[in-house]
HTML snippet that shows the backbone in 3Dmol.js (N, CA, C, O; Angstrom):
<script src="https://3Dmol.org/build/3Dmol-min.js"></script>
<div id="view" style="width:600px;height:400px;position:relative"></div>
<script>
const pdb = `
ATOM      1  N   MET A   1       6.235  -4.237  -3.050  1.00  0.00           N
ATOM      2  CA  MET A   1       6.962  -3.103  -2.581  1.00  0.00           C
ATOM      3  C   MET A   1       6.746  -2.993  -1.094  1.00  0.00           C
ATOM      4  O   MET A   1       5.619  -3.098  -0.609  1.00  0.00           O
ATOM      5  N   ASP A   2       7.834  -2.781  -0.368  1.00  0.00           N
ATOM      6  CA  ASP A   2       7.739  -2.635   1.082  1.00  0.00           C
ATOM      7  C   ASP A   2       7.108  -1.353   1.449  1.00  0.00           C
ATOM      8  O   ASP A   2       7.531  -0.284   1.009  1.00  0.00           O
ATOM      9  N   GLY A   3       6.072  -1.447   2.273  1.00  0.00           N
ATOM     10  CA  GLY A   3       5.331  -0.326   2.660  1.00  0.00           C
ATOM     11  C   GLY A   3       6.185   0.760   3.424  1.00  0.00           C
ATOM     12  O   GLY A   3       5.996   1.966   3.262  1.00  0.00           O
ATOM     13  N   LYS A   4       7.125   0.245   4.256  1.00  0.00           N
ATOM     14  CA  LYS A   4       8.037   1.153   4.975  1.00  0.00           C
ATOM     15  C   LYS A   4       8.869   1.932   4.023  1.00  0.00           C
ATOM     16  O   LYS A   4       9.068   3.130   4.222  1.00  0.00           O
ATOM     17  N   LEU A   5       9.368   1.308   2.995  1.00  0.00           N
ATOM     18  CA  LEU A   5      10.234   2.003   1.983  1.00  0.00           C
ATOM     19  C   LEU A   5       9.361   3.021   1.234  1.00  0.00           C
ATOM     20  O   LEU A   5       9.787   4.156   1.023  1.00  0.00           O
ATOM     21  N   LEU A   6       8.168   2.633   0.837  1.00  0.00           N
ATOM     22  CA  LEU A   6       7.185   3.502   0.077  1.00  0.00           C
ATOM     23  C   LEU A   6       6.863   4.785   0.944  1.00  0.00           C
ATOM     24  O   LEU A   6       6.638   5.869   0.405  1.00  0.00           O
ATOM     25  N   SER A   7       6.855   4.623   2.198  1.00  0.00           N
ATOM     26  CA  SER A   7       6.468   5.753   3.014  1.00  0.00           C
ATOM     27  C   SER A   7       7.577   6.794   3.117  1.00  0.00           C
ATOM     28  O   SER A   7       7.296   7.943   3.458  1.00  0.00           O
ATOM     29  N   ILE A   8       8.839   6.430   2.832  1.00  0.00           N
ATOM     30  CA  ILE A   8       9.858   7.389   2.897  1.00  0.00           C
ATOM     31  C   ILE A   8      10.387   7.919   1.527  1.00  0.00           C
ATOM     32  O   ILE A   8      11.118   8.907   1.450  1.00  0.00           O
ATOM     33  N   LEU A   9       9.981   7.215   0.484  1.00  0.00           N
ATOM     34  CA  LEU A   9      10.399   7.664  -0.886  1.00  0.00           C
ATOM     35  C   LEU A   9       9.517   8.792  -1.331  1.00  0.00           C
ATOM     36  O   LEU A   9       8.313   8.811  -1.080  1.00  0.00           O
ATOM     37  N   VAL A  10      10.162   9.766  -2.022  1.00  0.00           N
ATOM     38  CA  VAL A  10       9.468  10.906  -2.589  1.00  0.00           C
ATOM     39  C   VAL A  10       9.971  11.095  -4.020  1.00  0.00           C
ATOM     40  O   VAL A  10      11.017  10.555  -4.380  1.00  0.00           O
ATOM     41  N   CYS A  11       9.265  11.831  -4.811  1.00  0.00           N
ATOM     42  CA  CYS A  11       9.702  12.198  -6.138  1.00  0.00           C
ATOM     43  C   CYS A  11      10.907  12.948  -6.110  1.00  0.00           C
ATOM     44  O   CYS A  11      10.993  13.924  -5.364  1.00  0.00           O
ATOM     45  N   PRO A  12      11.911  12.573  -6.891  1.00  0.00           N
ATOM     46  CA  PRO A  12      13.172  13.298  -6.867  1.00  0.00           C
ATOM     47  C   PRO A  12      13.106  14.709  -7.418  1.00  0.00           C
ATOM     48  O   PRO A  12      13.984  15.534  -7.167  1.00  0.00           O
ATOM     49  N   ILE A  13      12.063  14.967  -8.164  1.00  0.00           N
ATOM     50  CA  ILE A  13      11.907  16.281  -8.787  1.00  0.00           C
ATOM     51  C   ILE A  13      11.223  17.298  -7.892  1.00  0.00           C
ATOM     52  O   ILE A  13      11.744  18.375  -7.600  1.00  0.00           O
ATOM     53  N   CYS A  14       9.996  16.893  -7.460  1.00  0.00           N
ATOM     54  CA  CYS A  14       9.120  17.831  -6.687  1.00  0.00           C
ATOM     55  C   CYS A  14       9.139  17.543  -5.144  1.00  0.00           C
ATOM     56  O   CYS A  14       8.643  18.319  -4.328  1.00  0.00           O
ATOM     57  N   LYS A  15       9.738  16.392  -4.821  1.00  0.00           N
ATOM     58  CA  LYS A  15       9.791  15.922  -3.375  1.00  0.00           C
ATOM     59  C   LYS A  15       8.337  15.556  -2.889  1.00  0.00           C
ATOM     60  O   LYS A  15       8.095  15.494  -1.684  1.00  0.00           O
ATOM     61  N   GLY A  16       7.418  15.326  -3.799  1.00  0.00           N
ATOM     62  CA  GLY A  16       6.013  15.014  -3.437  1.00  0.00           C
ATOM     63  C   GLY A  16       5.875  13.481  -3.252  1.00  0.00           C
ATOM     64  O   GLY A  16       6.793  12.717  -3.551  1.00  0.00           O
ATOM     65  N   PRO A  17       4.720  13.075  -2.760  1.00  0.00           N
ATOM     66  CA  PRO A  17       4.433  11.694  -2.491  1.00  0.00           C
ATOM     67  C   PRO A  17       4.337  10.867  -3.722  1.00  0.00           C
ATOM     68  O   PRO A  17       4.061  11.382  -4.805  1.00  0.00           O
ATOM     69  N   LEU A  18       4.560   9.589  -3.579  1.00  0.00           N
ATOM     70  CA  LEU A  18       4.479   8.632  -4.736  1.00  0.00           C
ATOM     71  C   LEU A  18       3.433   7.577  -4.453  1.00  0.00           C
ATOM     72  O   LEU A  18       3.242   7.183  -3.302  1.00  0.00           O
ATOM     73  N   ALA A  19       2.754   7.116  -5.487  1.00  0.00           N
ATOM     74  CA  ALA A  19       1.779   6.074  -5.365  1.00  0.00           C
ATOM     75  C   ALA A  19       2.327   4.828  -5.976  1.00  0.00           C
ATOM     76  O   ALA A  19       3.000   4.926  -7.002  1.00  0.00           O
ATOM     77  N   TYR A  20       2.094   3.649  -5.428  1.00  0.00           N
ATOM     78  CA  TYR A  20       2.533   2.403  -5.981  1.00  0.00           C
ATOM     79  C   TYR A  20       1.530   1.816  -6.967  1.00  0.00           C
ATOM     80  O   TYR A  20       0.362   1.627  -6.627  1.00  0.00           O
ATOM     81  N   ASP A  21       1.993   1.517  -8.223  1.00  0.00           N
ATOM     82  CA  ASP A  21       1.168   0.881  -9.154  1.00  0.00           C
ATOM     83  C   ASP A  21       1.699  -0.533  -9.261  1.00  0.00           C
ATOM     84  O   ASP A  21       2.685  -0.789  -9.952  1.00  0.00           O
ATOM     85  N   LYS A  22       1.043  -1.440  -8.576  1.00  0.00           N
ATOM     86  CA  LYS A  22       1.432  -2.816  -8.510  1.00  0.00           C
ATOM     87  C   LYS A  22       1.388  -3.487  -9.884  1.00  0.00           C
ATOM     88  O   LYS A  22       2.328  -4.192 -10.250  1.00  0.00           O
ATOM     89  N   ALA A  23       0.342  -3.287 -10.629  1.00  0.00           N
ATOM     90  CA  ALA A  23       0.203  -3.951 -11.940  1.00  0.00           C
ATOM     91  C   ALA A  23       1.385  -3.587 -12.867  1.00  0.00           C
ATOM     92  O   ALA A  23       1.898  -4.464 -13.562  1.00  0.00           O
ATOM     93  N   ASN A  24       1.797  -2.393 -12.891  1.00  0.00           N
ATOM     94  CA  ASN A  24       2.881  -2.000 -13.843  1.00  0.00           C
ATOM     95  C   ASN A  24       4.244  -1.886 -13.207  1.00  0.00           C
ATOM     96  O   ASN A  24       5.228  -1.526 -13.853  1.00  0.00           O
ATOM     97  N   GLN A  25       4.285  -2.219 -11.850  1.00  0.00           N
ATOM     98  CA  GLN A  25       5.601  -2.096 -11.104  1.00  0.00           C
ATOM     99  C   GLN A  25       6.268  -0.803 -11.307  1.00  0.00           C
ATOM    100  O   GLN A  25       7.394  -0.716 -11.797  1.00  0.00           O
ATOM    101  N   GLU A  26       5.497   0.296 -10.891  1.00  0.00           N
ATOM    102  CA  GLU A  26       5.959   1.654 -11.024  1.00  0.00           C
ATOM    103  C   GLU A  26       5.579   2.459  -9.767  1.00  0.00           C
ATOM    104  O   GLU A  26       4.652   2.110  -9.036  1.00  0.00           O
ATOM    105  N   LEU A  27       6.315   3.520  -9.553  1.00  0.00           N
ATOM    106  CA  LEU A  27       5.990   4.527  -8.536  1.00  0.00           C
ATOM    107  C   LEU A  27       5.499   5.778  -9.347  1.00  0.00           C
ATOM    108  O   LEU A  27       6.179   6.286 -10.239  1.00  0.00           O
ATOM    109  N   ILE A  28       4.288   6.224  -8.974  1.00  0.00           N
ATOM    110  CA  ILE A  28       3.740   7.349  -9.754  1.00  0.00           C
ATOM    111  C   ILE A  28       3.797   8.616  -8.985  1.00  0.00           C
ATOM    112  O   ILE A  28       3.451   8.660  -7.804  1.00  0.00           O
ATOM    113  N   CYS A  29       4.238   9.668  -9.653  1.00  0.00           N
ATOM    114  CA  CYS A  29       4.165  10.986  -9.106  1.00  0.00           C
ATOM    115  C   CYS A  29       3.086  11.724  -9.944  1.00  0.00           C
ATOM    116  O   CYS A  29       3.296  12.096 -11.099  1.00  0.00           O
ATOM    117  N   LYS A  30       1.931  11.909  -9.290  1.00  0.00           N
ATOM    118  CA  LYS A  30       0.852  12.560  -9.982  1.00  0.00           C
ATOM    119  C   LYS A  30       1.095  14.057 -10.230  1.00  0.00           C
ATOM    120  O   LYS A  30       0.558  14.584 -11.204  1.00  0.00           O
ATOM    121  N   ALA A  31       1.852  14.747  -9.427  1.00  0.00           N
ATOM    122  CA  ALA A  31       2.157  16.181  -9.632  1.00  0.00           C
ATOM    123  C   ALA A  31       3.018  16.402 -10.896  1.00  0.00           C
ATOM    124  O   ALA A  31       2.774  17.341 -11.654  1.00  0.00           O
ATOM    125  N   ASP A  32       3.957  15.590 -11.102  1.00  0.00           N
ATOM    126  CA  ASP A  32       4.773  15.714 -12.298  1.00  0.00           C
ATOM    127  C   ASP A  32       4.373  14.878 -13.459  1.00  0.00           C
ATOM    128  O   ASP A  32       4.951  14.996 -14.539  1.00  0.00           O
ATOM    129  N   ARG A  33       3.350  13.991 -13.260  1.00  0.00           N
ATOM    130  CA  ARG A  33       2.898  13.027 -14.221  1.00  0.00           C
ATOM    131  C   ARG A  33       4.050  12.168 -14.776  1.00  0.00           C
ATOM    132  O   ARG A  33       4.289  12.068 -15.979  1.00  0.00           O
ATOM    133  N   LEU A  34       4.733  11.565 -13.815  1.00  0.00           N
ATOM    134  CA  LEU A  34       5.797  10.656 -14.189  1.00  0.00           C
ATOM    135  C   LEU A  34       5.682   9.246 -13.411  1.00  0.00           C
ATOM    136  O   LEU A  34       5.168   9.141 -12.298  1.00  0.00           O
ATOM    137  N   ALA A  35       6.187   8.264 -14.091  1.00  0.00           N
ATOM    138  CA  ALA A  35       6.121   6.904 -13.488  1.00  0.00           C
ATOM    139  C   ALA A  35       7.562   6.381 -13.434  1.00  0.00           C
ATOM    140  O   ALA A  35       8.217   6.262 -14.469  1.00  0.00           O
ATOM    141  N   TYR A  36       8.042   6.076 -12.261  1.00  0.00           N
ATOM    142  CA  TYR A  36       9.406   5.558 -12.039  1.00  0.00           C
ATOM    143  C   TYR A  36       9.322   4.046 -11.980  1.00  0.00           C
ATOM    144  O   TYR A  36       8.510   3.503 -11.231  1.00  0.00           O
ATOM    145  N   PRO A  37      10.129   3.370 -12.737  1.00  0.00           N
ATOM    146  CA  PRO A  37      10.010   1.896 -12.791  1.00  0.00           C
ATOM    147  C   PRO A  37      10.652   1.318 -11.508  1.00  0.00           C
ATOM    148  O   PRO A  37      11.483   1.908 -10.818  1.00  0.00           O
ATOM    149  N   ILE A  38      10.140   0.053 -11.278  1.00  0.00           N
ATOM    150  CA  ILE A  38      10.703  -0.754 -10.172  1.00  0.00           C
ATOM    151  C   ILE A  38      11.242  -1.997 -10.879  1.00  0.00           C
ATOM    152  O   ILE A  38      10.509  -2.795 -11.463  1.00  0.00           O
ATOM    153  N   ARG A  39      12.572  -2.110 -10.789  1.00  0.00           N
ATOM    154  CA  ARG A  39      13.264  -3.292 -11.432  1.00  0.00           C
ATOM    155  C   ARG A  39      13.959  -4.172 -10.350  1.00  0.00           C
ATOM    156  O   ARG A  39      14.755  -3.685  -9.548  1.00  0.00           O
ATOM    157  N   ASP A  40      13.621  -5.486 -10.367  1.00  0.00           N
ATOM    158  CA  ASP A  40      14.127  -6.491  -9.409  1.00  0.00           C
ATOM    159  C   ASP A  40      13.923  -5.956  -8.001  1.00  0.00           C
ATOM    160  O   ASP A  40      14.830  -6.020  -7.171  1.00  0.00           O
ATOM    161  N   ASP A  41      12.694  -5.411  -7.722  1.00  0.00           N
ATOM    162  CA  ASP A  41      12.240  -4.939  -6.429  1.00  0.00           C
ATOM    163  C   ASP A  41      13.035  -3.650  -5.965  1.00  0.00           C
ATOM    164  O   ASP A  41      13.031  -3.311  -4.781  1.00  0.00           O
ATOM    165  N   ILE A  42      13.701  -2.964  -6.915  1.00  0.00           N
ATOM    166  CA  ILE A  42      14.453  -1.707  -6.592  1.00  0.00           C
ATOM    167  C   ILE A  42      13.914  -0.576  -7.391  1.00  0.00           C
ATOM    168  O   ILE A  42      13.966  -0.594  -8.621  1.00  0.00           O
ATOM    169  N   PRO A  43      13.384   0.431  -6.702  1.00  0.00           N
ATOM    170  CA  PRO A  43      12.872   1.606  -7.415  1.00  0.00           C
ATOM    171  C   PRO A  43      14.004   2.356  -8.079  1.00  0.00           C
ATOM    172  O   PRO A  43      15.031   2.631  -7.459  1.00  0.00           O
ATOM    173  N   VAL A  44      13.808   2.690  -9.368  1.00  0.00           N
ATOM    174  CA  VAL A  44      14.782   3.488 -10.170  1.00  0.00           C
ATOM    175  C   VAL A  44      14.266   4.903 -10.161  1.00  0.00           C
ATOM    176  O   VAL A  44      13.353   5.288 -10.892  1.00  0.00           O
ATOM    177  N   MET A  45      14.956   5.713  -9.221  1.00  0.00           N
ATOM    178  CA  MET A  45      14.380   7.048  -9.031  1.00  0.00           C
ATOM    179  C   MET A  45      15.195   8.107  -9.764  1.00  0.00           C
ATOM    180  O   MET A  45      15.630   9.093  -9.169  1.00  0.00           O
ATOM    181  N   LEU A  46      15.401   7.889 -11.085  1.00  0.00           N
ATOM    182  CA  LEU A  46      16.109   8.779 -11.969  1.00  0.00           C
ATOM    183  C   LEU A  46      15.166   9.426 -12.956  1.00  0.00           C
ATOM    184  O   LEU A  46      14.363   8.732 -13.579  1.00  0.00           O
ATOM    185  N   GLU A  47      15.236  10.690 -13.112  1.00  0.00           N
ATOM    186  CA  GLU A  47      14.287  11.382 -13.998  1.00  0.00           C
ATOM    187  C   GLU A  47      14.399  10.811 -15.467  1.00  0.00           C
ATOM    188  O   GLU A  47      13.402  10.672 -16.175  1.00  0.00           O
ATOM    189  N   GLU A  48      15.617  10.504 -15.859  1.00  0.00           N
ATOM    190  CA  GLU A  48      15.791  10.019 -17.207  1.00  0.00           C
ATOM    191  C   GLU A  48      15.226   8.593 -17.454  1.00  0.00           C
ATOM    192  O   GLU A  48      15.051   8.163 -18.594  1.00  0.00           O
ATOM    193  N   GLU A  49      14.951   7.886 -16.340  1.00  0.00           N
ATOM    194  CA  GLU A  49      14.395   6.533 -16.448  1.00  0.00           C
ATOM    195  C   GLU A  49      12.902   6.567 -16.361  1.00  0.00           C
ATOM    196  O   GLU A  49      12.251   5.576 -16.691  1.00  0.00           O
ATOM    197  N   ALA A  50      12.314   7.695 -15.918  1.00  0.00           N
ATOM    198  CA  ALA A  50      10.895   7.762 -15.750  1.00  0.00           C
ATOM    199  C   ALA A  50      10.201   7.953 -16.998  1.00  0.00           C
ATOM    200  O   ALA A  50      10.762   8.544 -17.922  1.00  0.00           O
ATOM    201  N   ARG A  51       8.920   7.461 -17.116  1.00  0.00           N
ATOM    202  CA  ARG A  51       8.150   7.665 -18.286  1.00  0.00           C
ATOM    203  C   ARG A  51       7.064   8.670 -18.010  1.00  0.00           C
ATOM    204  O   ARG A  51       6.516   8.753 -16.911  1.00  0.00           O
ATOM    205  N   ALA A  52       6.777   9.410 -19.014  1.00  0.00           N
ATOM    206  CA  ALA A  52       5.731  10.461 -18.858  1.00  0.00           C
ATOM    207  C   ALA A  52       4.289   9.776 -18.903  1.00  0.00           C
ATOM    208  O   ALA A  52       4.009   8.933 -19.755  1.00  0.00           O
ATOM    209  N   LEU A  53       3.463  10.173 -17.992  1.00  0.00           N
ATOM    210  CA  LEU A  53       2.080   9.652 -17.954  1.00  0.00           C
ATOM    211  C   LEU A  53       1.178  10.381 -18.839  1.00  0.00           C
ATOM    212  O   LEU A  53       1.273  11.606 -18.924  1.00  0.00           O
ATOM    213  N   ARG A  54       0.261   9.688 -19.543  1.00  0.00           N
ATOM    214  CA  ARG A  54      -0.755  10.354 -20.283  1.00  0.00           C
ATOM    215  C   ARG A  54      -1.753  11.025 -19.283  1.00  0.00           C
ATOM    216  O   ARG A  54      -1.762  10.650 -18.110  1.00  0.00           O
ATOM    217  N   LEU A  55      -2.523  11.925 -19.683  1.00  0.00           N
ATOM    218  CA  LEU A  55      -3.442  12.631 -18.797  1.00  0.00           C
ATOM    219  C   LEU A  55      -4.420  11.677 -18.121  1.00  0.00           C
ATOM    220  O   LEU A  55      -4.732  11.854 -16.943  1.00  0.00           O
ATOM    221  N   GLU A  56      -4.907  10.677 -18.837  1.00  0.00           N
ATOM    222  CA  GLU A  56      -5.863   9.739 -18.217  1.00  0.00           C
ATOM    223  C   GLU A  56      -5.146   8.822 -17.204  1.00  0.00           C
ATOM    224  O   GLU A  56      -5.791   8.293 -16.299  1.00  0.00           O
ATOM    225  N   GLU A  57      -3.861   8.634 -17.341  1.00  0.00           N
ATOM    226  CA  GLU A  57      -3.143   7.776 -16.361  1.00  0.00           C
ATOM    227  C   GLU A  57      -2.883   8.563 -15.084  1.00  0.00           C
ATOM    228  O   GLU A  57      -2.887   7.993 -13.993  1.00  0.00           O
ATOM    229  N   ALA A  58      -2.667   9.807 -15.204  1.00  0.00           N
ATOM    230  CA  ALA A  58      -2.342  10.648 -14.071  1.00  0.00           C
ATOM    231  C   ALA A  58      -3.470  10.785 -13.060  1.00  0.00           C
ATOM    232  O   ALA A  58      -3.266  11.023 -11.869  1.00  0.00           O
ATOM    233  N   GLY A  59      -4.718  10.614 -13.623  1.00  0.00           N
ATOM    234  CA  GLY A  59      -5.890  10.610 -12.741  1.00  0.00           C
ATOM    235  C   GLY A  59      -6.228  12.051 -12.236  1.00  0.00           C
ATOM    236  O   GLY A  59      -7.185  12.233 -11.483  1.00  0.00           O
TER     237      GLY A  59
END
`;
const viewer = $3Dmol.createViewer("view");
viewer.addModel(pdb, "pdb");
viewer.setStyle({}, {cartoon: {color: "spectrum"}});
viewer.zoomTo();
viewer.render();
</script>
């Protein structure tokens, strides 16, 4: 994931910062407890494509 792109991307719901999870290829919004997938190096920033994080995943 390009660091420059990551610095400008925000959660589409709360507009908060996202964390990159390299192992799972996801962008994490801790505030909304959602993980947005990255497919073919392209972040899919759609709420309906995000998966809900379990409490222990959200940290």
